[in-house]
C-alpha positions in Angstrom: -29.9 58.0 68.4 -32.7 55.7 67.2 -34.0 58.7 65.1 -30.5 59.3 63.5 -30.3 55.8 62.7 -33.7 56.1 60.9 -32.6 59.1 58.9 -29.2 57.4 57.7 -31.5 54.4 56.7 -33.8 56.8 54.8 -30.9 58.5 52.9 -29.4 55.4 52.3 -33.0 54.1 50.4 -33.5 57.1 48.7 -29.8 57.4 47.3 -30.2 53.8 45.9 -33.6 54.6 44.7 -32.3 57.3 42.7 -29.1 55.3 41.5 -32.1 52.7 40.2 -34.0 55.3 38.2 -31.0 57.0 37.1 -29.5 53.6 35.5 -33.1 52.6 34.3 -33.4 56.2 32.6 -29.6 55.7 30.9 -30.8 52.1 29.5 -33.9 53.4 27.8 -31.9 56.6 26.7 -29.3 54.4 25.3 -31.6 51.7 24.1 -33.9 54.5 22.2 -30.7 55.8 20.5 -29.7 52.4 19.1 -26.5 51.7 21.7 -28.6 49.4 23.9 -31.8 47.5 23.0 -33.4 45.0 25.3 -34.9 41.9 23.6 -35.0 43.6 19.8 -31.9 41.0 18.7 -31.8 37.7 16.9 -28.8 35.8 17.5 -27.4 34.0 14.5 -25.0 30.4 15.3 -23.6 28.7 12.2 -23.3 24.9 12.1 -21.3 23.9 9.2 -19.4 20.7 8.6 -19.1 17.4 10.3 -20.6 17.3 13.4 -17.9 15.7 15.5 -15.5 16.0 18.4 -12.6 18.0 17.0 -11.4 21.3 15.7 -11.7 22.9 12.4 -8.5 23.3 10.2 -7.5 23.6 6.7 -6.3 20.0 6.2 -9.4 18.2 7.9 -12.0 21.0 6.7 -15.1 22.4 8.8 -16.0 20.6 11.9 -19.2 21.4 14.3 -17.8 20.7 17.6 -20.7 20.4 20.1 -18.7 22.0 22.7 -18.8 25.0 20.6 -22.2 25.0 19.6 -23.3 24.7 23.1 -21.1 27.3 24.1 -22.5 29.8 21.4 -26.3 28.8 22.2 -25.5 29.3 26.1 -24.4 32.7 25.4 -27.4 33.6 23.4 -29.5 32.2 26.0 -27.7 34.3 28.5 -27.7 37.7 26.4 -30.6 39.8 27.7 -30.6 41.7 24.1 -31.6 38.5 22.5 -35.0 37.1 21.9 -34.8 34.3 19.7 -32.0 32.2 18.1 -31.5 31.3 14.4 -29.2 28.0 13.9 -28.0 28.2 10.7 -27.4 24.6 9.2 -25.0 23.5 6.7 -23.9 20.0 7.5 -24.0 16.4 6.0 -24.2 15.0 9.7 -21.6 13.3 11.5 -21.1 10.9 14.8 -24.5 9.7 16.7 -23.1 10.6 19.9 -22.0 14.4 18.9 -25.2 14.9 16.9 -27.6 13.9 19.8 -25.5 16.1 22.2 -25.8 19.0 20.0 -29.8 18.0 19.5 -30.2 18.3 23.2 -28.7 21.4 23.7 -31.2 22.7 21.1 -33.9 20.9 22.8 -33.2 22.5 26.4 -33.3 26.3 25.0 -35.7 28.4 26.4 -35.6 31.1 23.9 -36.9 30.1 20.5 -35.1 28.3 18.0 -35.3 28.3 14.2 -33.4 26.5 12.1 -32.4 27.7 8.7 -31.1 24.8 6.3 -28.9 26.3 3.2 -27.1 24.1 1.0 -27.7 20.8 3.6 -29.1 19.6 6.6 -28.7 15.7 6.2 -28.8 12.7 8.9 -27.1 13.9 12.1 -27.6 17.4 11.3 -31.1 16.9 10.5 -31.6 15.1 14.2 -30.3 18.7 15.2 -32.6 20.4 13.3 -35.9 18.6 14.5 -35.3 19.4 17.9 -35.8 23.3 16.7 -39.2 25.1 17.3 -39.3 25.6 13.6 -37.4 24.5 10.8 -37.0 26.7 7.2 -35.3 24.8 4.5 -34.2 26.8 1.1 -36.3 25.0 -1.6 -33.5 23.1 -3.3 -31.3 22.3 0.1 -30.9 18.7 0.8 -32.9 17.1 3.6 -33.0 14.2 5.3 -31.0 11.1 5.0 -32.6 9.3 8.2 -30.1 6.1 8.5 -27.2 4.9 9.8 -23.9 3.8 8.3 -21.1 1.5 9.7 -18.1 1.6 6.9 -15.7 -1.2 6.9 -13.0 -2.1 4.4 -11.6 -5.7 3.5 -8.3 -5.1 2.1 -7.0 -8.8 2.3 -6.3 -9.3 -1.3 -4.4 -5.5 -1.7 -2.1 -6.8 0.9 -1.6 -10.4 -0.6 -1.1 -8.4 -3.9 1.5 -6.3 -2.2 3.3 -9.1 -0.4 2.5 -7.7 3.1 1.3 -10.4 5.6 -0.7 -8.3 8.3 -2.2 -10.1 11.0 -2.5 -9.6 15.1 -2.4 -11.4 18.3 -5.8 -11.3 20.2 -7.1 -12.5 23.3 -11.1 -12.5 22.6 -12.5 -13.8 19.6 -14.3 -10.8 18.2 -11.3 -8.3 19.3 -10.2 -7.9 15.7 -13.7 -7.6 14.1 -13.5 -4.9 11.5 -10.0 -5.2 10.9 -9.0 -4.6 7.3 -6.7 -7.7 6.9 -9.7 -10.1 6.8 -13.5 -10.4 6.0 -16.1 -10.5 8.9 -17.7 -13.7 9.6 -21.0 -14.5 9.5 -21.7 -13.8 12.8 -19.9 -10.4 13.3 -22.1 -9.3 10.5 -25.0 -10.2 12.5 -23.8 -8.4 15.6 -22.8 -5.4 13.7 -26.0 -5.1 11.7 -27.9 -5.8 15.0 -26.0 -2.5 16.4 -27.1 -0.5 13.2 -30.5 -1.6 13.7 -30.5 -0.4 17.1 -29.1 3.2 16.3 -31.4 3.3 13.2 -34.8 2.7 15.5 -33.3 5.2 18.0 -32.7 7.8 15.4 -36.4 7.2 14.0 -37.8 7.3 17.7 -35.8 10.8 18.2 -37.1 12.2 14.7 -40.8 11.3 15.5 -40.7 12.5 19.1 -39.2 16.2 18.0 -41.3 16.7 15.1 -44.4 15.1 16.6 -44.8 12.6 14.0 -45.9 8.8 14.0 -42.8 6.6 14.3 -44.4 4.3 11.8 -44.7 7.4 9.1 -41.3 8.6 9.6 -40.0 5.1 9.1 -41.7 5.1 5.9 -40.2 8.1 4.8 -36.5 7.5 6.3 -34.5 4.6 4.7 -31.4 6.8 4.3 -33.5 8.7 1.4 -32.4 12.6 0.9 -35.3 15.0 -0.1 -35.2 18.7 -1.4 -36.5 21.3 1.0 -39.7 21.2 -0.8 -40.2 17.6 -0.9 -39.2 17.9 2.9 -42.2 20.3 3.6 -44.6 18.4 1.7 -43.4 15.1 4.1 -43.6 17.5 7.0 -39.8 17.1 7.7 -39.5 21.0 7.4 -42.2 23.7 8.4 -41.4 26.3 5.7 -39.1 27.0 2.6 -37.5 29.7 2.1 -33.9 32.0 2.3 -32.4 33.2 5.2 -34.3 36.5 5.8 -37.6 34.3 5.7 -36.1 32.2 8.7 -35.0 35.3 10.4 -38.6 36.7 10.3 -40.0 33.6 11.8 -37.3 33.7 14.4 -37.9 37.5 15.5 -42.1 36.5 15.6 -41.4 33.9 17.7 -39.1 35.8 20.0 -41.9 38.3 20.2 -40.3 41.1 18.4 -43.0 43.0 16.4 -40.9 45.9 15.1 -37.6 46.0 13.5 -35.0 43.4 14.7 -31.1 43.6 15.1 -28.9 40.5 13.9 -26.1 39.2 15.5 -23.8 36.3 14.8 -22.3 34.1 17.6 -19.2 32.0 16.3 -16.5 30.2 18.8 -14.0 32.4 19.6 -10.2 30.9 18.4 -6.9 33.1 19.3 -3.8 32.8 17.1 -2.3 30.2 19.6 -5.3 27.7 19.1 -5.0 28.2 15.1 -1.4 27.2 15.2 -1.4 24.4 18.0 -4.5 22.8 15.7 -2.4 23.0 12.4 0.6 21.6 14.1 -1.1 18.6 15.6 -3.2 17.7 12.5 -0.5 18.3 10.0 1.4 15.5 11.8 -1.9 13.5 11.8 -2.5 14.0 8.1 0.9 13.1 7.1 0.5 9.8 9.1 -2.9 9.1 7.6 -1.6 9.6 4.0 1.2 7.0 4.6 -1.2 4.3 5.9 -4.5 5.7 5.0 -5.4 2.3 3.1 -5.4 0.8 6.7 -7.9 3.3 8.0 -11.2 1.3 9.7 -14.7 2.3 9.3 -16.8 4.4 11.9 -20.5 4.5 12.6 -22.0 7.9 11.5 -25.2 9.5 10.8 -24.1 10.9 7.6 -25.0 10.9 3.5 -23.5 7.9 1.7 
């Protein structure tokens, strides 16, 4: 009986070995024919539009949602055929929280990440780019705008001319701070300026850390200034200037691809129902905004002003 068991186990082991060899052979055969290639691919992930928590639509424009970018990065990380990632940025920036979330996702990638800045990679978008292994920018692209802005509007005089008496009933001295029916008090201005300054200092520290630069140096070239790609290279904000092909070649080299490489583009999937829901929801919002857009409050953003 024991001898029969050993024979059965031996046959099972042999069968498993044969299956493994056949599978490996099939992979190698298909790989050589171009159907499957392990590790010879650069994944391109577009980051276009404002970096924010929302959905892209024809009414509100292109939005780079952190969750969508993270999912695309995760997909590239888990794909065994992908050896490197090219993050293609064309964005003026966006909210501090959303920008930092994408930056962290880029920084946590185990595969090499190269950023190519096409038209613009400014403010929050540059913060994202700074976390990559290398940054390539088109010579004439807009780069930088390291700064923070809080936009508020005082419409009190307009309301008076229109005969509108707008007011609020509040509990808490600062509860209506930033309301458009009055200007800020000196103490409110000081409070908000301290908040913006704190965000600005944090922004500078992150860029300095990601780019391995001195904080005082980053501060000296920050101040919300924008630069061309060529100027940004001279200031060490980017590593190279060039087009998408140059950025792809660099990503392939960093990924250890010595010969020719394939390129795949990973974009967020969206079915017809998602598109219809997004359009209907934002259509109603846009109508409401059109009626009362003069009452819109400001928001803190990492973007070009």
